[in-house]
N, C-alpha and C positions, 0 to 999 in steps of 0.2 A: 485422450490424454488431456489433463488439465494443467495449466501453468499458473502459479500464483506469482504475481509481480509486486515488488515493493511500491507502495503508494504513500503519499504524505497526507496526514489528517489536516483538513482545512476548516472544518466546522464540527462542533460537538453540541448536541441539544442539551437542554437543562437536566435531563435524566442521566446524561453521561453514557447512555447505552446506544445512541444512534447519532448519525451526522453524515458528513460528506468527506470524501477523499479526492485528491487530485491524481488521476490516472493518466499520466503522460499528457497533461493539458486538459483533460476532460474531467469535470467534477461528477462524481457518482455517489449515490447513497451507500452507506455501510452500517452494519450493526457492530457495535463495540462491546456487547454484553460479555464476551469471553475474555476481555482484557481489562484489568483494573486501572483506574486513574489515567485514562486516556486524555491526551492534551493536544491542542492545536500545534502542529509542527512535528508531532511524532511520526516516525516511519512505521508502517505496519504491512503485513502480508494479508491480503484479503482473498478468501476463497468462497465462492458461492454467496457473496454478499456479506460474509462474516469476517471480521478481523480475527485472524487466528494466532498471530504472534507479532511481537514488537521487535524492531531492528534498530541498531544504533546507526548513526549517520554514515559512518564509514562502510559498514556492511551493506547498507541500502545502495549507496553509490557504486560500490564494487559490483554488486549483483546487476544493477542497471547497465554498467559498462560491459559486463560479460554478455548480457542479452543483446546489446547493440552490436557487439562483435559477431555473435552468431547470426544476427539479422544481416549484417554487412557481408558475411561470408556466403550466405545463401543468395545474395544478389549478384555476387561476382561471377 
């Protein structure tokens, strides 16, 4: 099973098709070719290194909060 987690775009190269995202404090490379007009600060869902969808700020934060709840429930 794969889980795609919201990440924030922190770097976009000059082509606009690649850059880096912040994945819970770790910066990782990502391909943005599937999303038009990507900008630093955008929230995206990355799967297998490709940004597959853009999220608004509220949706991204709600998803991260739910994932934290699941993680905390598993540790209890």
